[in-house]
Structure formats: C-alpha cells, structure tokens
C-alpha positions as CSV (number, residue, x, y, z in Angstrom):
1,X,0.1,-0.1,-0.1
2,X,1.6,3.5,-1.1
3,X,1.9,6.3,1.6
4,X,-0.9,8.3,-0.1
5,X,-3.4,5.2,0.0
6,X,-2.3,4.6,4.0
7,X,-3.0,8.3,4.8
8,X,-6.6,8.8,3.0
9,X,-7.1,4.9,4.8
10,X,-6.0,6.8,8.1
11,X,-8.0,9.8,7.4
12,X,-11.3,8.1,6.4
13,X,-11.2,6.2,9.8
14,X,-10.4,9.0,11.8
15,X,-13.3,11.0,10.0
16,X,-15.6,7.6,10.6
17,X,-14.8,7.8,14.3
18,X,-15.3,11.7,14.9
19,X,-18.7,11.3,13.2
20,X,-19.7,8.4,15.6
21,X,-18.4,9.9,18.4
22,X,-20.4,13.3,17.7
23,X,-23.5,11.3,16.9
24,X,-23.1,9.6,20.4
25,X,-22.1,13.2,22.2
26,X,-25.6,14.2,20.5
27,X,-27.7,11.5,21.4
28,X,-26.7,11.8,25.4
29,X,-27.2,15.2,24.8
30,X,-30.7,14.7,23.8
31,X,-31.6,12.4,26.7
32,X,-29.9,14.6,29.0
33,X,-32.4,17.3,27.7
34,X,-35.3,15.7,27.5
35,X,-34.9,14.6,31.3
36,X,-34.3,18.0,32.0
37,X,-37.2,19.4,30.9
38,X,-39.0,16.3,32.6
39,X,-37.6,17.5,35.5
40,X,-38.8,20.8,35.1
41,X,-36.2,23.0,34.0
42,X,-36.7,25.9,31.7
43,X,-35.2,26.1,28.4
44,X,-34.4,29.8,27.1
45,X,-33.5,29.5,23.2
46,X,-30.3,31.1,22.6
47,X,-32.0,33.6,19.6
48,X,-29.6,36.9,19.1
49,X,-25.8,37.1,18.8
50,X,-25.7,38.3,22.2
51,X,-27.3,35.1,23.5
52,X,-25.8,33.1,21.8
53,X,-22.2,34.4,23.0
54,X,-23.2,34.2,26.3
55,X,-24.2,30.7,25.8
56,X,-21.0,29.9,24.5
57,X,-19.3,31.2,27.8
58,X,-20.8,28.8,29.9
59,X,-19.5,25.4,30.7
60,X,-20.7,22.7,27.6
61,X,-23.5,20.5,28.5
62,X,-23.0,20.2,32.3
63,X,-25.3,21.0,35.3
64,X,-24.1,23.6,36.8
65,X,-25.0,25.6,40.1
66,X,-25.0,29.5,40.3
67,X,-26.8,31.9,42.6
68,X,-30.2,33.2,41.3
69,X,-31.2,36.7,41.6
70,X,-33.2,35.8,44.8
71,X,-30.3,34.1,46.6
72,X,-31.5,30.9,45.9
73,X,-29.6,28.3,43.7
74,X,-30.0,27.6,40.1
75,X,-28.7,24.7,38.0
76,X,-27.8,25.5,34.7
77,X,-27.2,23.3,31.5
78,X,-25.7,25.1,28.1
79,X,-25.6,23.5,24.9
80,X,-24.7,25.9,22.7
81,X,-24.0,23.6,20.0
82,X,-26.6,21.3,19.5
83,X,-30.4,23.4,20.3
84,X,-28.1,26.3,20.9
85,X,-30.2,26.5,24.0
86,X,-30.0,26.5,27.9
87,X,-31.8,25.3,30.5
88,X,-32.0,26.7,33.9
89,X,-34.0,25.0,36.9
90,X,-34.4,25.2,40.9
91,X,-33.0,22.8,43.9
92,X,-36.2,21.4,43.3
93,X,-35.9,20.5,39.8
94,X,-32.4,19.5,39.7
95,X,-33.6,16.8,42.7
96,X,-36.3,15.6,40.3
97,X,-33.7,15.8,37.6
98,X,-31.0,13.2,40.0
99,X,-34.3,11.1,40.3
100,X,-35.3,10.9,36.5
101,X,-31.4,10.2,35.8
102,X,-31.2,7.8,38.6
103,X,-34.5,6.0,37.3
104,X,-33.3,5.9,33.7
105,X,-29.9,4.3,34.7
106,X,-31.7,1.3,36.6
107,X,-33.8,0.7,33.9
108,X,-31.2,1.1,30.9
109,X,-29.2,-1.4,33.9
110,X,-32.3,-3.6,33.7
111,X,-32.6,-4.0,29.8
112,X,-29.1,-4.8,29.4
113,X,-29.6,-7.3,32.0
114,X,-32.5,-9.1,30.8
115,X,-30.5,-9.4,26.9
116,X,-28.2,-10.7,28.4
117,X,-29.6,-13.3,30.1
118,X,-32.3,-14.1,27.2
119,X,-29.0,-15.4,25.1
120,X,-28.4,-18.2,27.9
121,X,-32.2,-19.6,26.8
122,X,-34.4,-21.1,29.6
123,X,-31.9,-22.8,31.5
124,X,-30.0,-19.7,32.4
125,X,-26.1,-19.2,32.5
126,X,-25.6,-22.5,34.5
127,X,-26.5,-25.0,31.7
C-alpha cells in the first residue's frame, strides 16, 4: 500500500470515528435535555448573537450551580452546539432530575441484563 493510500485510509478512519463520537454525544445530549425538561427545567433558546455568545461562555453540557437573583441556587445546563439553548432549574427541579436520571439508569441496566439473560436460553447461565 502506498503512503498516499495509507494516509487516505487513516484520514477516512479518523473522520468515521469522529462522526460516530459526535453522534453519540448528540444522542447523550438529547437524552439529558429530555430528562431536564421532564424534571421541570425551563428551556431558553439563544436567538440573538448576544444570547448565543453568552451560551458559549457557559460550561457546555454540564449542570452547573449558580446563584439566582433571589439568592437561591439555580442549575444551568448550556448546549450552544446542538440546541443553541440553556436549561435553568431550581433546587427542586435538580432533585427531580437526579431521581429521573437514576430511574433511567436502572431501567437501562435492567434492559441490558435481560438481554444478556435471554442469550442463555431457558436454562440460564449454568446450563
């Protein structure tokens, strides 16, 4: 294989892996954002250049505590890449989010376990 062909193959592999990682990140963001909305977080879309610039200054796709105007903690989740929005929630919304996230993780683990169990057939793994 020539150096040129090897270089092109390496570049194609890198681009494929990058696209796969981006798709996984996007899916994870969508799951998180659905859970935030279900927990009562308010979504605020960045529509103006100033709002987009502000959303870009926040930690991306991480729940960050910040003091609210009333002195109470607020939790902010910014996603300037995909939805161009921020989610803002109170302590109560954050608590609901934590409970929903744990419930979702348990459901995913149970689903994965049942798929593994089914692979053994009716006799289980000791057959």
